[in-house]
KOLBARO-999405 format. One record per residue: residue in three letters; z, x, y of N, C-alpha, C in turn. Coordinates in steps of 0.05 Angstrom, whole numbers, plus 5000, padded with zeros to 4 digits. Each point is the difference from the previous one (the first is absolute). Layout:
ALAZXYZXYZXY;...
END
This chain:
MET074868136643497650134990497649805003;GLN498050085014497749845005497750094982;LEU498949814984497750064983497449975016;PRO498050144993497449965013499049724996;THR498249915018499049734997497749984980;GLN498650224995497850014981501050134974;ILE499849854978501150094974497849984979;PHE499750214984498050004979501550044973;ALA499149854980501150044973497850134983;ALA500850214985498250134982499549804976;THR497649994990499449814979500450124972;ARG500350264998500550134974502750145000;PRO501350004977502650134998499850305003;ILE502250125008500250295003502750104988;ASN500250264998502550124992501950005024;LEU502149854999501849985023502050235002;HIS499750214984501650245003498950165024;LEU497649935010498850135023501749945025;SER500150205017501549965025498250015024;PHE501150065023498649975026497250125001;ASP499850254995497450145004497949914979;ARG500849964975498149924980499249715004;LEU501849825009499249735006498149995024;ALA500650175021498250015023497350104991;GLY499950194981497450094989498549774986;LEU501449834985498749784987498949805021;VAL501549965021499049835022497450105010;ARG499850265005497650135010497750004980;ASP500650104976497950054980499249764984;VAL501849824994499449774983499649755016;LEU501849955019499849755015498250035025;GLY499250245007498150045021501149945028;ALA502650065004501249935026501650255010;ASP500749995025501650215012503049934998;PRO501550154984502849924996501850025025;ARG499050125022501550035025499049805021;ALA498349814993498849835019501749755007;GLY502449984989501749785007500049774981;GLN498650014978500149794980502050074978;ALA500849804985501750054976498349964975;PHE500850144979498550004975501949954977;LEU499549794985501749914978498850094973;PHE501650144984499250104974501849884979;HIS498949974976501749894977499450164975;ASN501949994981499650144975498649814980;ALA499350114977498449844980501649774989;ARG502650034997501749784989500749795021;LEU499350055026500649825022503049955003;SER501650204994502949985003501050155025;HIS498350175011500850165024497749995020;VAL500750015026498150035021501050215020;LYS498150135014500550185022498349915024;LEU501250005023498549945025500150255017;LEU497750115007499950255016498849935028;TRP501250115021498949985026500950235018;HIS498550055021500750215019500949865025;ASP502450075009501249855023499550145027;GLY498250215000499550155024501550265001;THR502250024986501550254999500150124972;GLY499349844980500050094972499549774981;TYR499850074975499549804979502649864992;ARG499849754993502249854989499149884974;ILE501849974981499549874974502149804995;LEU499249764993501849804989499449984971;TYR501950034983499750004971501749784989;LYS498949834983501549784989499449954971;ARG502149954985499749934971501349734996;LEU498649834986501249744993502050034977;ASP502249855000501950014978498849884975;ARG498349795004498649884977497549875011;GLY498149954982497549885008498050225009;ARG497849905012497950185009499149925027;TYR499050205015498849945026497349864995;ARG499249845019497449884999498350135021;VAL498850234993498550175019497350044989;PRO498049995017499849825023498649754992;LEU499249855019498549754995497350074988;PRO498649814988497350074989498250115022;VAL498650224993498250145018497450064986;PRO498050085015497450084987500550234981;ALA498550014978500450204979499950295010;ASP498350055019499650285009501850085023;ALA501849825010501750065023502250194992;GLN500550205017502250194996502649915014;ARG499749825020502249905015499449725010;VAL502149865007499749735011502049975022;GLU499249885022501949965022501849774994;VAL502650035005502049794997501449955026;THR500949765004501649945024502950084996;ALA501450005022502950064999501449804982;ARG499349755002501249794983499450054970;GLU497550074994499350074972501650234990;LEU500350215017501650234992502849924994;GLU501149835017502849904996500249864973;LEU498149834993500049864975499750204976;ILE498250195003499650204979502750154995;LEU501350095022502450164997502349834989;GLU499949745003502049834988499449944971;GLY497650074991499349964972499349714994;LEU499049865020499349724996497349974987;ASP499549774989497649964984497449975016;ARG497850034985497450005012499349745015;ALA501049774990499449745013501150015029;LEU502450105003501150025027498450195018;LEU499150224988498350195015497449875009;ARG498849854981497549875006500449805023;ASP502249844999500649815021500550145027;ALA501350234999500550155025497450095012;ARG498250104983497450105010498449775012;ARG500049774988498649775011501149925027;SER502749995002501249915025499550205023;THR499950254994499550205022497150005008;ARG498249954981497149995007499349755015;ALA501549794996499549745014500750025030;ARG501650195007500950025029497950105017;
END
């Protein structure tokens, strides 16, 4: 399974009971993007215990849904107050999905920007 190279994380929590079409609608209406354009979109719940990643692979939508056994996701990094989404790198997504802490995410962001 190949993930898109461009990944956006929503900055506000959503109801993760939503599925393919409703999440695609949020991408269009709230995040201001085309859900079929080849990017992935990461959503989280208010408790930061669950995340969903939505993307269109050219033939249909895919969802990756993950719940931590304990702890909370660190989603996303600090962003401007009015931002609806923030772009994250594949490495940052990997760290988010592993449930690692904000300091590691910050270090990952610095190292990818320095390249």
